[in-house]
Biopython code that builds the backbone (N, CA, C, O; Angstrom):
import numpy as np
from Bio.PDB.StructureBuilder import StructureBuilder

atoms = [
    (1, "MET", "N", (50.370, -86.155, 34.304)),
    (1, "MET", "CA", (50.513, -84.873, 33.643)),
    (1, "MET", "C", (51.836, -84.858, 32.892)),
    (1, "MET", "O", (52.887, -85.152, 33.463)),
    (2, "MET", "N", (51.782, -84.527, 31.652)),
    (2, "MET", "CA", (52.975, -84.519, 30.819)),
    (2, "MET", "C", (53.395, -83.078, 30.576)),
    (2, "MET", "O", (52.586, -82.224, 30.213)),
    (3, "PHE", "N", (54.700, -82.830, 30.790)),
    (3, "PHE", "CA", (55.229, -81.475, 30.642)),
    (3, "PHE", "C", (55.909, -81.365, 29.291)),
    (3, "PHE", "O", (56.845, -82.109, 28.999)),
    (4, "GLU", "N", (55.444, -80.446, 28.473)),
    (4, "GLU", "CA", (56.052, -80.236, 27.158)),
    (4, "GLU", "C", (57.015, -79.067, 27.236)),
    (4, "GLU", "O", (56.689, -78.004, 27.765)),
    (5, "MET", "N", (58.195, -79.280, 26.703)),
    (5, "MET", "CA", (59.190, -78.206, 26.704)),
    (5, "MET", "C", (59.130, -77.476, 25.369)),
    (5, "MET", "O", (59.304, -78.077, 24.310)),
    (6, "SER", "N", (58.888, -76.208, 25.434)),
    (6, "SER", "CA", (58.845, -75.415, 24.220)),
    (6, "SER", "C", (60.259, -74.988, 23.837)),
    (6, "SER", "O", (61.198, -75.145, 24.618)),
    (7, "THR", "N", (60.396, -74.461, 22.661)),
    (7, "THR", "CA", (61.693, -73.998, 22.188)),
    (7, "THR", "C", (62.235, -72.895, 23.085)),
    (7, "THR", "O", (63.435, -72.843, 23.353)),
    (8, "GLY", "N", (61.359, -72.020, 23.548)),
    (8, "GLY", "CA", (61.785, -70.942, 24.438)),
    (8, "GLY", "C", (62.309, -71.458, 25.773)),
    (8, "GLY", "O", (63.262, -70.910, 26.328)),
    (9, "MET", "N", (61.684, -72.510, 26.282)),
    (9, "MET", "CA", (62.122, -73.102, 27.550)),
    (9, "MET", "C", (63.498, -73.753, 27.388)),
    (9, "MET", "O", (64.355, -73.623, 28.261)),
    (10, "ILE", "N", (63.703, -74.448, 26.279)),
    (10, "ILE", "CA", (65.001, -75.090, 26.025)),
    (10, "ILE", "C", (66.091, -74.033, 25.883)),
    (10, "ILE", "O", (67.182, -74.187, 26.432)),
    (11, "ARG", "N", (65.806, -72.978, 25.160)),
    (11, "ARG", "CA", (66.785, -71.891, 25.008)),
    (11, "ARG", "C", (67.074, -71.221, 26.349)),
    (11, "ARG", "O", (68.220, -70.886, 26.648)),
    (12, "GLY", "N", (66.043, -71.030, 27.143)),
    (12, "GLY", "CA", (66.224, -70.427, 28.468)),
    (12, "GLY", "C", (67.100, -71.287, 29.367)),
    (12, "GLY", "O", (67.977, -70.769, 30.058)),
    (13, "LEU", "N", (66.866, -72.607, 29.362)),
    (13, "LEU", "CA", (67.697, -73.510, 30.156)),
    (13, "LEU", "C", (69.135, -73.525, 29.647)),
    (13, "LEU", "O", (70.076, -73.587, 30.437)),
    (14, "GLY", "N", (69.303, -73.469, 28.331)),
    (14, "GLY", "CA", (70.651, -73.396, 27.763)),
    (14, "GLY", "C", (71.364, -72.129, 28.196)),
    (14, "GLY", "O", (72.560, -72.154, 28.487)),
    (15, "THR", "N", (70.643, -71.035, 28.240)),
    (15, "THR", "CA", (71.222, -69.772, 28.683)),
    (15, "THR", "C", (71.646, -69.856, 30.147)),
    (15, "THR", "O", (72.710, -69.358, 30.516)),
    (16, "VAL", "N", (70.832, -70.473, 30.966)),
    (16, "VAL", "CA", (71.160, -70.625, 32.384)),
    (16, "VAL", "C", (72.411, -71.488, 32.547)),
    (16, "VAL", "O", (73.287, -71.159, 33.347)),
    (17, "VAL", "N", (72.502, -72.582, 31.801)),
    (17, "VAL", "CA", (73.669, -73.463, 31.881)),
    (17, "VAL", "C", (74.939, -72.720, 31.471)),
    (17, "VAL", "O", (75.964, -72.829, 32.145)),
    (18, "VAL", "N", (74.881, -71.975, 30.384)),
    (18, "VAL", "CA", (76.052, -71.226, 29.920)),
    (18, "VAL", "C", (76.425, -70.136, 30.929)),
    (18, "VAL", "O", (77.610, -69.900, 31.166)),
    (19, "PHE", "N", (75.443, -69.478, 31.518)),
    (19, "PHE", "CA", (75.714, -68.441, 32.510)),
    (19, "PHE", "C", (76.385, -69.024, 33.750)),
    (19, "PHE", "O", (77.332, -68.441, 34.277)),
    (20, "VAL", "N", (75.894, -70.177, 34.219)),
    (20, "VAL", "CA", (76.493, -70.822, 35.390)),
    (20, "VAL", "C", (77.931, -71.237, 35.072)),
    (20, "VAL", "O", (78.816, -71.077, 35.912)),
    (21, "ALA", "N", (78.174, -71.770, 33.866)),
    (21, "ALA", "CA", (79.528, -72.147, 33.475)),
    (21, "ALA", "C", (80.433, -70.911, 33.411)),
    (21, "ALA", "O", (81.593, -70.975, 33.817)),
    (22, "PHE", "N", (79.918, -69.803, 32.911)),
    (22, "PHE", "CA", (80.699, -68.573, 32.829)),
    (22, "PHE", "C", (81.075, -68.069, 34.222)),
    (22, "PHE", "O", (82.221, -67.683, 34.454)),
    (23, "VAL", "N", (80.122, -68.073, 35.139)),
    (23, "VAL", "CA", (80.394, -67.614, 36.504)),
    (23, "VAL", "C", (81.409, -68.540, 37.171)),
    (23, "VAL", "O", (82.324, -68.068, 37.844)),
    (24, "GLY", "N", (81.258, -69.847, 36.992)),
    (24, "GLY", "CA", (82.197, -70.799, 37.572)),
    (24, "GLY", "C", (83.600, -70.624, 37.023)),
    (24, "GLY", "O", (84.570, -70.644, 37.780)),
    (25, "LEU", "N", (83.717, -70.454, 35.720)),
    (25, "LEU", "CA", (85.027, -70.244, 35.106)),
    (25, "LEU", "C", (85.648, -68.930, 35.570)),
    (25, "LEU", "O", (86.854, -68.866, 35.810)),
    (26, "THR", "N", (84.844, -67.894, 35.696)),
    (26, "THR", "CA", (85.349, -66.607, 36.173)),
    (26, "THR", "C", (85.875, -66.717, 37.592)),
    (26, "THR", "O", (86.941, -66.185, 37.900)),
    (27, "LEU", "N", (85.145, -67.397, 38.456)),
    (27, "LEU", "CA", (85.613, -67.584, 39.835)),
    (27, "LEU", "C", (86.888, -68.416, 39.876)),
    (27, "LEU", "O", (87.773, -68.150, 40.689)),
    (28, "TRP", "N", (86.993, -69.419, 39.010)),
    (28, "TRP", "CA", (88.186, -70.262, 38.973)),
    (28, "TRP", "C", (89.407, -69.470, 38.512)),
    (28, "TRP", "O", (90.492, -69.609, 39.077)),
    (29, "VAL", "N", (89.231, -68.641, 37.486)),
    (29, "VAL", "CA", (90.350, -67.879, 36.931)),
    (29, "VAL", "C", (90.841, -66.832, 37.917)),
    (29, "VAL", "O", (92.050, -66.652, 38.063)),
    (30, "PHE", "N", (89.946, -66.143, 38.591)),
    (30, "PHE", "CA", (90.352, -65.056, 39.464)),
    (30, "PHE", "C", (90.578, -65.491, 40.911)),
    (30, "PHE", "O", (90.665, -64.646, 41.803)),
    (31, "ASN", "N", (90.672, -66.788, 41.149)),
    (31, "ASN", "CA", (90.981, -67.309, 42.471)),
    (31, "ASN", "C", (92.463, -67.045, 42.756)),
    (31, "ASN", "O", (93.319, -67.404, 41.948)),
    (32, "THR", "N", (92.768, -66.427, 43.888)),
    (32, "THR", "CA", (94.155, -66.060, 44.193)),
    (32, "THR", "C", (95.032, -67.267, 44.474)),
    (32, "THR", "O", (96.256, -67.151, 44.408)),
    (33, "LYS", "N", (94.458, -68.416, 44.782)),
    (33, "LYS", "CA", (95.253, -69.614, 45.012)),
    (33, "LYS", "C", (95.932, -70.096, 43.732)),
    (33, "LYS", "O", (96.923, -70.823, 43.795)),
    (34, "ARG", "N", (95.416, -69.705, 42.591)),
    (34, "ARG", "CA", (95.928, -70.180, 41.308)),
    (34, "ARG", "C", (97.011, -69.275, 40.714)),
    (34, "ARG", "O", (97.528, -69.578, 39.638)),
    (35, "ASN", "N", (97.366, -68.187, 41.375)),
    (35, "ASN", "CA", (98.367, -67.270, 40.831)),
    (35, "ASN", "C", (99.701, -67.934, 40.506)),
    (35, "ASN", "O", (100.246, -67.662, 39.436)),
    (36, "PRO", "N", (100.262, -68.794, 41.367)),
    (36, "PRO", "CA", (101.536, -69.429, 40.999)),
    (36, "PRO", "C", (101.419, -70.312, 39.751)),
    (36, "PRO", "O", (102.336, -70.339, 38.930)),
    (37, "GLU", "N", (100.316, -71.024, 39.602)),
    (37, "GLU", "CA", (100.124, -71.861, 38.417)),
    (37, "GLU", "C", (100.049, -71.005, 37.157)),
    (37, "GLU", "O", (100.664, -71.328, 36.140)),
    (38, "PHE", "N", (99.301, -69.926, 37.230)),
    (38, "PHE", "CA", (99.157, -69.064, 36.058)),
    (38, "PHE", "C", (100.449, -68.317, 35.758)),
    (38, "PHE", "O", (100.740, -68.046, 34.593)),
    (39, "ALA", "N", (101.232, -67.977, 36.780)),
    (39, "ALA", "CA", (102.523, -67.321, 36.552)),
    (39, "ALA", "C", (103.460, -68.253, 35.799)),
    (39, "ALA", "O", (104.198, -67.821, 34.913)),
    (40, "GLU", "N", (103.430, -69.529, 36.151)),
    (40, "GLU", "CA", (104.260, -70.504, 35.443)),
    (40, "GLU", "C", (103.748, -70.722, 34.014)),
    (40, "GLU", "O", (104.542, -70.799, 33.077)),
    (41, "ALA", "N", (102.448, -70.818, 33.850)),
    (41, "ALA", "CA", (101.866, -71.025, 32.525)),
    (41, "ALA", "C", (102.091, -69.823, 31.619)),
    (41, "ALA", "O", (102.181, -69.970, 30.400)),
    (42, "ARG", "N", (102.182, -68.637, 32.209)),
    (42, "ARG", "CA", (102.411, -67.421, 31.440)),
    (42, "ARG", "C", (103.762, -67.457, 30.730)),
    (42, "ARG", "O", (103.931, -66.818, 29.691)),
    (43, "LEU", "N", (104.725, -68.200, 31.281)),
    (43, "LEU", "CA", (106.072, -68.261, 30.710)),
    (43, "LEU", "C", (106.267, -69.433, 29.756)),
    (43, "LEU", "O", (107.347, -69.568, 29.181)),
    (44, "LEU", "N", (105.275, -70.276, 29.569)),
    (44, "LEU", "CA", (105.408, -71.449, 28.708)),
    (44, "LEU", "C", (105.794, -71.136, 27.262)),
    (44, "LEU", "O", (106.559, -71.909, 26.685)),
    (45, "PRO", "N", (105.318, -70.058, 26.641)),
    (45, "PRO", "CA", (105.749, -69.798, 25.260)),
    (45, "PRO", "C", (107.252, -69.574, 25.132)),
    (45, "PRO", "O", (107.802, -69.733, 24.042)),
    (46, "PHE", "N", (107.923, -69.211, 26.209)),
    (46, "PHE", "CA", (109.356, -68.934, 26.163)),
    (46, "PHE", "C", (110.194, -70.106, 26.658)),
    (46, "PHE", "O", (111.415, -69.982, 26.759)),
    (47, "ALA", "N", (109.574, -71.233, 26.968)),
    (47, "ALA", "CA", (110.274, -72.362, 27.579)),
    (47, "ALA", "C", (111.290, -72.999, 26.644)),
    (47, "ALA", "O", (112.296, -73.528, 27.118)),
    (48, "ASP", "N", (111.068, -72.970, 25.340)),
    (48, "ASP", "CA", (111.990, -73.626, 24.419)),
    (48, "ASP", "C", (113.117, -72.720, 23.939)),
    (48, "ASP", "O", (114.000, -73.170, 23.209)),
    (49, "GLU", "N", (113.100, -71.468, 24.332)),
    (49, "GLU", "CA", (114.161, -70.557, 23.931)),
    (49, "GLU", "C", (115.367, -70.734, 24.852)),
    (49, "GLU", "O", (115.200, -70.969, 26.048)),
    (50, "PRO", "N", (116.593, -70.622, 24.301)),
    (50, "PRO", "CA", (117.772, -70.757, 25.163)),
    (50, "PRO", "C", (117.867, -69.584, 26.134)),
    (50, "PRO", "O", (117.485, -68.458, 25.813)),
    (51, "GLN", "N", (118.377, -69.867, 27.311)),
    (51, "GLN", "CA", (118.537, -68.831, 28.322)),
    (51, "GLN", "C", (119.698, -67.922, 27.931)),
    (51, "GLN", "O", (120.659, -68.398, 27.327)),
    (52, "PRO", "N", (119.642, -66.625, 28.256)),
    (52, "PRO", "CA", (120.709, -65.709, 27.861)),
    (52, "PRO", "C", (122.054, -66.022, 28.527)),
    (52, "PRO", "O", (123.096, -65.694, 27.960)),
    (53, "ASP", "N", (122.063, -66.642, 29.707)),
    (53, "ASP", "CA", (123.319, -66.902, 30.381)),
    (53, "ASP", "C", (123.995, -68.193, 29.897)),
    (53, "ASP", "O", (125.156, -68.432, 30.227)),
    (54, "SER", "N", (123.297, -69.019, 29.131)),
    (54, "SER", "CA", (123.911, -70.248, 28.630)),
    (54, "SER", "C", (124.489, -69.997, 27.242)),
    (54, "SER", "O", (123.923, -69.229, 26.463)),
    (55, "PRO", "N", (125.621, -70.644, 26.925)),
    (55, "PRO", "CA", (126.220, -70.431, 25.604)),
    (55, "PRO", "C", (125.333, -71.041, 24.523)),
    (55, "PRO", "O", (124.680, -72.057, 24.758)),
    (56, "PRO", "N", (125.307, -70.436, 23.358)),
    (56, "PRO", "CA", (124.468, -70.983, 22.288)),
    (56, "PRO", "C", (125.034, -72.324, 21.811)),
    (56, "PRO", "O", (126.242, -72.561, 21.852)),
    (57, "GLU", "N", (124.140, -73.176, 21.368)),
    (57, "GLU", "CA", (124.573, -74.475, 20.880)),
    (57, "GLU", "C", (125.264, -74.309, 19.528)),
    (57, "GLU", "O", (124.823, -73.505, 18.706)),
    (58, "PRO", "N", (126.352, -75.066, 19.285)),
    (58, "PRO", "CA", (127.039, -74.923, 18.010)),
    (58, "PRO", "C", (126.168, -75.444, 16.875)),
    (58, "PRO", "O", (125.472, -76.450, 17.009)),
    (59, "ALA", "N", (126.225, -74.747, 15.776)),
    (59, "ALA", "CA", (125.438, -75.145, 14.616)),
    (59, "ALA", "C", (126.140, -76.325, 13.933)),
    (59, "ALA", "O", (127.345, -76.284, 13.687)),
    (60, "THR", "N", (125.394, -77.338, 13.643)),
    (60, "THR", "CA", (125.959, -78.491, 12.955)),
    (60, "THR", "C", (125.395, -78.522, 11.545)),
    (60, "THR", "O", (124.210, -78.274, 11.320)),
    (61, "THR", "N", (126.265, -78.831, 10.610)),
    (61, "THR", "CA", (125.857, -78.915, 9.220)),
    (61, "THR", "C", (126.132, -80.315, 8.726)),
    (61, "THR", "O", (127.052, -80.989, 9.191)),
    (62, "ARG", "N", (125.336, -80.734, 7.796)),
    (62, "ARG", "CA", (125.537, -82.057, 7.212)),
    (62, "ARG", "C", (125.949, -81.885, 5.769)),
    (62, "ARG", "O", (125.451, -81.020, 5.048)),
    (63, "SER", "N", (126.862, -82.724, 5.378)),
    (63, "SER", "CA", (127.310, -82.703, 3.994)),
    (63, "SER", "C", (126.454, -83.665, 3.188)),
    (63, "SER", "O", (126.127, -84.761, 3.645)),
    (64, "THR", "N", (126.098, -83.245, 1.988)),
    (64, "THR", "CA", (125.307, -84.121, 1.133)),
    (64, "THR", "C", (126.207, -84.945, 0.219)),
    (64, "THR", "O", (125.725, -85.797, -0.528)),
    (65, "ARG", "N", (127.507, -84.693, 0.278)),
    (65, "ARG", "CA", (128.452, -85.466, -0.537)),
    (65, "ARG", "C", (128.771, -86.786, 0.143)),
    (65, "ARG", "O", (128.792, -86.887, 1.370)),
    (66, "SER", "N", (129.022, -87.809, -0.694)),
    (66, "SER", "CA", (129.390, -89.092, -0.114)),
    (66, "SER", "C", (130.874, -89.338, -0.214)),
    (66, "SER", "O", (131.358, -90.380, 0.230)),
]
sb = StructureBuilder()
sb.init_structure("model")
sb.init_model(0)
sb.init_chain("A")
sb.init_seg("    ")
for serial, (resi, resn, name, xyz) in enumerate(atoms, 1):
    if name == "N":
        sb.init_residue(resn, " ", resi, " ")
    sb.init_atom(name, np.array(xyz, "f"), 0.0, 1.0, " ", f" {name:<3s}", serial, name[0])
structure = sb.get_structure()
């Protein structure tokens, strides 16, 4: 017996796969064990900025004259 997959069946299976991935990702994101990792990742955009308590680096200029 040969089983033919119709377009509706393929779309339905795709929907199920995406739904399972969504539920898995949601559970992973809202897992309380991951709070320290996400707290650290939340500050990554500010990692390259100088800290307020450290003195600013002196500006260096280059001369184009020889």
